[in-house]
N, C-alpha and C positions, 0 to 999 in steps of 0.2 A: 333752910337751904333747899334748893331745888334738887330733886333726885336724879341720879344718873348723869350729872354733868361734871362732877368733880373727880379728879384722879384719886386712885386708892392711896391710902397712907399706910405704909407698912415698914417693917424692920429691914435695914440693909447693913452691910459691913463696910467700913471705911478703913483703907490701908494707908498709913502715913508714909512719908519718904524714907523714914528709918526702919520701916517694916512693922512697926507696932500697929495694932488694930483696935477698933472699938465699934460697937454697934449703936446705931441711931435710927430714928424713924424719919422717913422721907417719902416723897412721891416719885423718886427716881427709880426707873426700871421696874422689876418685879420683886416679889417677896424673896429675900435672901440674896439679892444682887450685891456685887462688890464694886466699890469705887476705889481706884488707885490714884492717889493724889500726886501731882507733879510738883506743886508748890504748897507748902503748909507753914504754920508758924515756926516750925523747927528749921526751915531752910530759906525762908523769904527775908531779904534784907530789911524790910520794914519792921520785922519783929526781932531780928538777930542783931541789929545795930548797923549792919552793912558797912561798906567802905565809905569813908567821908569824902565829899567832893572838895576839890581845892577852892572852888568859888564860894564856899560858905564862910567867908570872913566878914567881920563887921566893917562898917563904913569908916570908922576912926582908924582902924589898923590899915585899911587900904590907903587912906589919905596919908598916914604917916609913912607908909612904905614908898609911896609915890613922891611925896614932897618933904620927906623927913630931913633931907640935907639942906633945905632952904630955911631961912629965918634965923631964929635965935641959936647962937653957938654956946655950947656949954664949956 
């Protein structure tokens, strides 16, 4: 590696949305800096399951809903 062109790699503190903290190594800020997360795996819908969208139905169920009254009678 070339000297004096890379950022320093040091320990920082990460604060999750629920207030829990952990330490990790990063090039962010200075040694001992703190990052407060707005979105993390505890609060983001991608990880928590989030609300289902109405448009997420299969093609067959959409067809049956639209044309179910036509055709064969039971």
